[in-house]
C-alpha positions as a Markdown table, in Angstrom:
| # | Residue | x | y | z |
|---|---|---|---|---|
| 1 | Met | -6.6 | 2.7 | -37.0 |
| 2 | Lys | -6.2 | -0.5 | -34.6 |
| 3 | Ile | -6.3 | -1.6 | -31.2 |
| 4 | Arg | -4.0 | -4.1 | -29.4 |
| 5 | Lys | -2.5 | -5.4 | -26.6 |
| 6 | Leu | 0.5 | -3.4 | -25.1 |
| 7 | Leu | 3.9 | -4.3 | -26.0 |
| 8 | Val | 7.4 | -3.8 | -24.0 |
| 9 | Asp | 8.3 | -1.4 | -26.7 |
| 10 | Asp | 5.4 | 0.5 | -25.9 |
| 11 | Leu | 6.0 | 1.5 | -22.5 |
| 12 | Thr | 8.2 | 4.8 | -23.3 |
| 13 | Ser | 4.9 | 6.1 | -25.0 |
| 14 | Leu | 2.5 | 4.9 | -22.5 |
| 15 | Lys | 4.1 | 6.3 | -19.4 |
| 16 | Ala | 4.2 | 9.6 | -21.4 |
| 17 | Leu | 0.3 | 9.6 | -22.2 |
| 18 | Trp | -0.4 | 8.8 | -18.4 |
| 19 | Tyr | 1.9 | 11.6 | -17.3 |
| 20 | Glu | -0.2 | 13.8 | -19.5 |
| 21 | Cys | -3.6 | 12.5 | -18.3 |
| 22 | Phe | -3.2 | 11.5 | -14.7 |
| 23 | Leu | -0.5 | 13.9 | -13.0 |
| 24 | Glu | -3.6 | 16.1 | -12.0 |
| 25 | His | -4.8 | 13.6 | -9.9 |
| 26 | Asp | -1.9 | 11.0 | -9.4 |
| 27 | Ser | 2.1 | 11.5 | -8.5 |
| 28 | Gln | 4.6 | 10.7 | -10.9 |
| 29 | Ala | 6.0 | 8.1 | -8.3 |
| 30 | Ser | 2.6 | 6.5 | -8.0 |
| 31 | Ile | 2.4 | 5.9 | -11.7 |
| 32 | Asp | 5.8 | 4.5 | -11.9 |
| 33 | Tyr | 5.1 | 2.1 | -9.1 |
| 34 | Tyr | 2.0 | 0.8 | -10.8 |
| 35 | Leu | 3.8 | 0.3 | -14.4 |
| 36 | Thr | 6.7 | -1.4 | -12.6 |
| 37 | Asn | 4.3 | -3.4 | -10.1 |
| 38 | Tyr | 0.9 | -4.1 | -11.5 |
| 39 | Leu | 1.2 | -3.4 | -15.3 |
| 40 | Asp | -0.5 | -6.4 | -17.0 |
| 41 | Tyr | 0.4 | -6.4 | -20.5 |
| 42 | Asp | -2.3 | -9.0 | -21.7 |
| 43 | Asn | -4.9 | -6.8 | -20.2 |
| 44 | Thr | -4.0 | -3.4 | -21.1 |
| 45 | Phe | -4.8 | -2.2 | -24.6 |
| 46 | Val | -3.5 | 0.6 | -26.7 |
| 47 | Leu | -5.4 | 2.6 | -29.9 |
| 48 | Ile | -2.8 | 3.3 | -32.6 |
| 49 | Asp | -3.5 | 5.6 | -35.4 |
| 50 | Asp | -1.0 | 7.7 | -37.5 |
| 51 | Asn | 1.7 | 5.2 | -36.1 |
| 52 | Glu | 1.1 | 6.8 | -32.5 |
| 53 | Ile | -0.8 | 5.7 | -29.2 |
| 54 | Lys | -3.9 | 7.9 | -28.9 |
| 55 | Ser | -5.3 | 6.1 | -26.4 |
| 56 | Ser | -5.0 | 3.1 | -23.5 |
| 57 | Ile | -7.2 | 1.1 | -21.3 |
| 58 | Val | -6.6 | -1.4 | -18.5 |
| 59 | Leu | -8.8 | -4.4 | -17.8 |
| 60 | Ser | -7.5 | -5.0 | -14.4 |
| 61 | Gln | -8.6 | -8.5 | -13.2 |
| 62 | His | -10.8 | -9.0 | -9.9 |
| 63 | Glu | -12.4 | -11.9 | -8.5 |
| 64 | Leu | -15.5 | -10.8 | -6.8 |
| 65 | Tyr | -18.0 | -12.9 | -4.2 |
| 66 | Phe | -21.7 | -11.9 | -4.7 |
| 67 | Asn | -24.9 | -13.3 | -5.0 |
| 68 | Gly | -23.2 | -16.8 | -3.4 |
| 69 | Thr | -21.0 | -17.2 | -6.6 |
| 70 | Tyr | -17.5 | -16.2 | -7.2 |
| 71 | Glu | -17.1 | -14.0 | -10.6 |
| 72 | Asn | -14.2 | -12.9 | -12.5 |
| 73 | Val | -14.6 | -9.4 | -13.6 |
| 74 | Ser | -12.5 | -6.5 | -15.5 |
| 75 | Phe | -12.0 | -3.3 | -13.3 |
| 76 | Ile | -11.4 | -0.5 | -16.3 |
| 77 | Thr | -9.0 | 1.8 | -15.3 |
| 78 | Trp | -6.0 | 3.9 | -17.0 |
| 79 | Val | -8.6 | 5.3 | -19.6 |
| 80 | Ala | -6.6 | 8.1 | -21.2 |
| 81 | Thr | -6.3 | 9.7 | -24.7 |
| 82 | Leu | -3.8 | 12.5 | -25.7 |
| 83 | Lys | -4.9 | 16.0 | -24.9 |
| 84 | Lys | -4.3 | 17.0 | -28.5 |
| 85 | Asp | -6.6 | 14.0 | -30.0 |
| 86 | Arg | -9.7 | 14.2 | -27.7 |
| 87 | His | -13.2 | 14.5 | -29.1 |
| 88 | Lys | -12.0 | 12.2 | -32.0 |
| 89 | Gly | -14.0 | 9.3 | -31.1 |
| 90 | Tyr | -10.9 | 7.4 | -29.7 |
| 91 | Met | -12.0 | 6.8 | -26.2 |
| 92 | Lys | -15.6 | 5.5 | -27.5 |
| 93 | Thr | -13.6 | 3.2 | -29.9 |
| 94 | Ile | -11.2 | 1.9 | -27.2 |
| 95 | Met | -14.1 | 1.4 | -24.6 |
| 96 | Asn | -16.3 | -0.3 | -26.9 |
| 97 | Tyr | -13.6 | -2.5 | -28.0 |
| 98 | Ala | -12.8 | -3.4 | -24.1 |
| 99 | Ile | -16.2 | -4.2 | -23.4 |
| 100 | Asp | -16.5 | -6.8 | -26.5 |
| 101 | Tyr | -13.3 | -8.2 | -25.3 |
| 102 | Ala | -14.6 | -8.9 | -21.6 |
| 103 | Ser | -17.8 | -10.2 | -22.8 |
| 104 | Asn | -16.7 | -12.4 | -25.8 |
| 105 | Lys | -13.0 | -13.3 | -25.2 |
| 106 | Leu | -13.1 | -13.0 | -21.2 |
| 107 | Lys | -16.7 | -14.4 | -21.0 |
| 108 | Gln | -17.4 | -12.4 | -18.2 |
| 109 | Asn | -20.9 | -11.5 | -16.8 |
| 110 | Tyr | -19.6 | -8.0 | -15.3 |
| 111 | Met | -17.7 | -4.9 | -15.9 |
| 112 | Ile | -16.9 | -2.5 | -13.0 |
| 113 | Leu | -15.2 | 1.0 | -12.8 |
| 114 | Gln | -14.6 | 4.2 | -11.0 |
| 115 | Ala | -14.7 | 7.7 | -12.7 |
| 116 | Tyr | -13.7 | 11.2 | -12.3 |
| 117 | Asp | -16.9 | 11.9 | -14.4 |
| 118 | Trp | -19.4 | 9.1 | -13.8 |
| 119 | Asn | -21.8 | 10.6 | -16.5 |
| 120 | Leu | -19.2 | 10.0 | -18.9 |
| 121 | Tyr | -19.8 | 6.1 | -18.7 |
| 122 | Lys | -23.7 | 6.0 | -18.8 |
| 123 | Gln | -23.5 | 6.0 | -22.8 |
| 124 | Phe | -22.2 | 2.8 | -22.3 |
| 125 | Asp | -24.5 | 1.5 | -20.0 |
| 126 | Phe | -22.8 | 1.4 | -16.7 |
| 127 | Tyr | -24.8 | 2.0 | -13.6 |
| 128 | Glu | -24.5 | 3.0 | -10.0 |
| 129 | Ala | -23.9 | -0.2 | -7.9 |
| 130 | Tyr | -21.6 | 0.6 | -5.1 |
| 131 | Tyr | -21.9 | 3.5 | -2.3 |
| 132 | Lys | -19.8 | 4.3 | 1.0 |
| 133 | Ser | -20.9 | 6.8 | 3.3 |
| 134 | Leu | -18.9 | 9.8 | 4.4 |
| 135 | Asn | -19.1 | 9.5 | 8.2 |
| 136 | Ile | -18.0 | 12.3 | 10.4 |
| 137 | Ile | -16.8 | 11.5 | 13.6 |
| 138 | Tyr | -16.1 | 14.2 | 16.5 |
| 139 | Leu | -13.8 | 13.8 | 19.3 |
| 140 | Asp | -16.8 | 13.6 | 21.8 |
| 141 | Asp | -18.2 | 10.5 | 19.9 |
| 142 | Leu | -14.9 | 8.8 | 21.4 |
| 143 | Leu | -15.0 | 9.6 | 25.0 |
| 144 | Ser | -16.0 | 6.3 | 26.0 |
| 145 | Asn | -13.6 | 4.4 | 23.8 |
| 146 | Glu | -10.5 | 3.0 | 24.9 |
| 147 | Tyr | -6.6 | 3.5 | 23.7 |
| 148 | Ile | -5.4 | 0.0 | 22.5 |
| 149 | Glu | -2.1 | -1.6 | 21.8 |
| 150 | Leu | -1.2 | -1.2 | 18.2 |
| 151 | Glu | 0.2 | -4.3 | 16.2 |
| 152 | Glu | 3.3 | -4.2 | 13.8 |
| 153 | Val | 1.3 | -4.0 | 10.2 |
| 154 | Ser | 1.5 | -7.2 | 8.3 |
| 155 | Ser | -0.1 | -8.6 | 5.3 |
| 156 | Ser | -1.2 | -11.6 | 6.9 |
| 157 | Leu | -2.8 | -9.5 | 9.9 |
| 158 | Leu | -4.8 | -7.4 | 7.2 |
| 159 | Leu | -6.1 | -10.1 | 5.4 |
| 160 | Asn | -7.3 | -11.9 | 8.6 |
| 161 | Ile | -9.4 | -8.9 | 9.7 |
| 162 | Tyr | -10.2 | -8.2 | 6.0 |
| 163 | Asn | -11.5 | -11.7 | 5.6 |
| 164 | Lys | -13.8 | -11.5 | 8.8 |
| 165 | Tyr | -15.1 | -8.1 | 8.0 |
| 166 | Val | -16.6 | -8.9 | 4.6 |
| 167 | Leu | -18.1 | -12.5 | 5.8 |
| 168 | Asp | -21.9 | -10.7 | 6.0 |
| 169 | Leu | -21.0 | -8.4 | 3.0 |
| 170 | Ser | -21.3 | -8.8 | -0.9 |
| 171 | Gly | -19.6 | -7.5 | -3.9 |
| 172 | Tyr | -15.9 | -7.8 | -2.2 |
| 173 | Lys | -13.0 | -8.8 | -4.0 |
| 174 | Leu | -11.1 | -11.8 | -2.9 |
| 175 | Arg | -7.8 | -10.6 | -1.6 |
| 176 | Asn | -4.6 | -12.5 | -0.6 |
| 177 | Glu | -1.5 | -11.6 | 1.1 |
| 178 | Ala | 0.1 | -10.8 | -1.9 |
| 179 | Tyr | -2.3 | -8.0 | -2.8 |
| 180 | Tyr | -1.2 | -6.1 | 0.7 |
| 181 | Asp | 2.4 | -6.8 | 0.0 |
| 182 | Lys | 1.9 | -4.8 | -3.2 |
| 183 | Leu | -0.7 | -2.2 | -1.9 |
| 184 | Leu | 1.1 | -1.0 | 1.1 |
| 185 | Pro | 4.1 | 0.4 | -0.8 |
| 186 | Tyr | 1.7 | 2.0 | -3.0 |
| 187 | Leu | -0.5 | 3.7 | -0.7 |
| 188 | Ser | 2.9 | 5.0 | 1.1 |
| 189 | Ile | 3.8 | 7.0 | -2.2 |
| 190 | Asp | 0.8 | 9.2 | -1.6 |
| 191 | Asn | 1.4 | 9.5 | 2.2 |
| 192 | Ile | -1.6 | 7.2 | 3.1 |
| 193 | Gln | -0.5 | 5.5 | 6.5 |
| 194 | Ala | -1.7 | 2.0 | 7.8 |
| 195 | Val | -2.3 | 1.3 | 11.3 |
| 196 | Thr | -3.8 | -2.1 | 12.8 |
| 197 | Thr | -4.7 | -3.5 | 16.0 |
| 198 | Lys | -5.4 | -7.3 | 16.1 |
| 199 | Glu | -9.3 | -6.5 | 15.3 |
| 200 | Ala | -9.3 | -3.4 | 13.2 |
| 201 | Tyr | -7.3 | -1.5 | 10.7 |
| 202 | Cys | -7.1 | 1.8 | 8.9 |
| 203 | Phe | -5.7 | 3.5 | 5.9 |
| 204 | Tyr | -5.8 | 7.3 | 6.7 |
| 205 | Thr | -4.1 | 10.9 | 5.8 |
| 206 | Ile | -3.9 | 13.6 | 8.2 |
| 207 | Lys | -4.8 | 17.1 | 6.6 |
| 208 | Asp | -5.7 | 20.5 | 8.0 |
| 209 | Asn | -6.4 | 18.8 | 11.6 |
| 210 | Ile | -8.8 | 16.2 | 10.0 |
| 211 | Leu | -7.9 | 12.4 | 10.3 |
| 212 | Lys | -9.0 | 11.0 | 6.5 |
| 213 | Ile | -10.0 | 7.5 | 6.7 |
| 214 | Ser | -9.8 | 5.9 | 3.2 |
| 215 | Glu | -10.2 | 2.2 | 3.9 |
| 216 | Cys | -11.2 | 0.6 | 7.2 |
| 217 | Ala | -11.8 | -3.3 | 8.1 |
| 218 | Phe | -12.7 | -4.2 | 11.6 |
| 219 | Ile | -14.2 | -7.0 | 13.7 |
| 220 | Asn | -16.9 | -4.8 | 15.2 |
| 221 | Lys | -17.8 | -1.1 | 15.9 |
| 222 | Met | -16.2 | -0.9 | 19.0 |
| 223 | Ser | -12.4 | -2.2 | 17.9 |
| 224 | Leu | -12.8 | 0.5 | 15.1 |
| 225 | Leu | -13.5 | 3.4 | 17.4 |
| 226 | Asn | -10.7 | 2.2 | 19.8 |
| 227 | Leu | -8.2 | 2.4 | 16.7 |
| 228 | Ile | -9.3 | 5.6 | 15.9 |
| 229 | Lys | -9.3 | 7.0 | 19.4 |
| 230 | Thr | -5.5 | 5.5 | 19.5 |
| 231 | Ile | -4.5 | 6.9 | 16.1 |
| 232 | Ile | -5.6 | 10.5 | 16.9 |
| 233 | Ser | -3.9 | 10.3 | 20.2 |
| 234 | Gln | -0.7 | 11.0 | 18.3 |
| 235 | Tyr | -2.0 | 14.2 | 16.4 |
| 236 | Lys | -3.6 | 17.2 | 17.1 |
| 237 | Val | -7.3 | 16.5 | 15.5 |
| 238 | Asn | -10.4 | 18.4 | 15.4 |
| 239 | Lys | -12.3 | 15.7 | 13.1 |
| 240 | Ile | -12.4 | 12.2 | 11.6 |
| 241 | Glu | -13.8 | 11.7 | 8.2 |
| 242 | Leu | -14.4 | 7.8 | 7.6 |
| 243 | Leu | -15.3 | 6.6 | 4.4 |
| 244 | Ser | -16.8 | 3.1 | 5.0 |
| 245 | Asp | -19.8 | 1.1 | 3.9 |
| 246 | Thr | -21.1 | 0.2 | 7.4 |
| 247 | Tyr | -22.0 | 1.7 | 10.8 |
| 248 | Asn | -23.3 | 5.2 | 10.2 |
| 249 | Phe | -22.6 | 8.0 | 12.7 |
| 250 | Lys | -24.1 | 11.5 | 13.3 |
| 251 | Thr | -23.4 | 12.8 | 9.5 |
| 252 | Asn | -23.4 | 10.6 | 6.6 |
| 253 | Asn | -23.6 | 11.4 | 3.1 |
| 254 | Lys | -23.7 | 9.1 | 0.6 |
| 255 | Glu | -20.6 | 8.7 | -2.0 |
| 256 | Leu | -20.5 | 6.6 | -5.3 |
| 257 | Val | -17.4 | 4.5 | -5.6 |
| 258 | Met | -18.2 | 1.9 | -8.2 |
| 259 | Met | -20.5 | 1.5 | -11.6 |
| 260 | Val | -21.1 | -1.8 | -12.9 |
| 261 | Lys | -22.1 | -2.9 | -16.4 |
| 262 | Glu | -23.8 | -6.3 | -17.0 |
| 263 | Leu | -22.6 | -8.3 | -20.0 |
| 264 | Asn | -23.8 | -11.8 | -20.0 |
| 265 | Lys | -25.8 | -12.1 | -17.1 |
| 266 | Asn | -28.7 | -10.2 | -15.0 |
| 267 | Lys | -29.0 | -8.9 | -12.8 |
| 268 | Phe | -26.0 | -7.5 | -10.5 |
| 269 | Asn | -27.7 | -7.5 | -7.0 |
| 270 | Ile | -27.5 | -3.6 | -6.0 |
| 271 | Ser | -27.4 | -3.9 | -2.0 |
| 272 | Asp | -26.7 | -1.9 | 0.9 |
| 273 | Gln | -24.2 | -4.7 | 1.6 |
| 274 | Asn | -22.0 | -4.5 | -1.4 |
| 275 | Tyr | -18.7 | -3.8 | -0.5 |
| 276 | Ile | -15.7 | -2.8 | -2.5 |
| 277 | Ser | -12.6 | -0.4 | -1.8 |
| 278 | Glu | -9.9 | -1.0 | -4.6 |
| 279 | Tyr | -7.3 | 1.3 | -5.8 |
| 280 | Ile | -6.1 | -0.7 | -9.0 |
């Protein structure tokens, strides 16, 4: 058994592994887009046993700002093990390798992750640190709001709004235009639409007459609500579900969105102002 960085010759096997493990949650097109546009061979690791790739893990590199400092962190993604080889300790082995690599090779202070099964990662000392509120907005909540002119979606405009939005927040990712250049096509594969004004943007889907906003950034609460009212004027919508970190509405339930592990530094500041909304 050995763990090593991904090689170009491994790509076919890695794709087969990810298709087997993730097609329940992700489309084939979105997996292919990631492999083509995001895959970082230097930070993707595979566990080999019997001359076969059994498991994978990706340490996506992010720069976060919190506690008044900038931190390079590893965002654990694409943790996968062949179904026939589960319950053999492969996942635990590759996770421990990744933790050691981030701590001792990359000299990082923290790791972050999202998971389908949060409890699975508590054995590795990951703990809850980021939450968002699932806010329910009804049409009557928007009666006093105005329709507003939409802008052409551009990476520069989205970045400008995002940078203003996070000024008073913490624990967020430092983004650039290239981030949005790659993200927007990725979202569209899963029919997530982007819409923006000069002061707010939303990523959303509509299903069963429910507008579901998965990410938003805005200058103030009014600019967000004006944008939402403008969006629903184009559809038959009965309810709006807004996943956001600030400005709770009538109904909200906290949802865990990210766990943290401390490596070489204590202690990550858990705060209601922690914000992160990453897909990759």
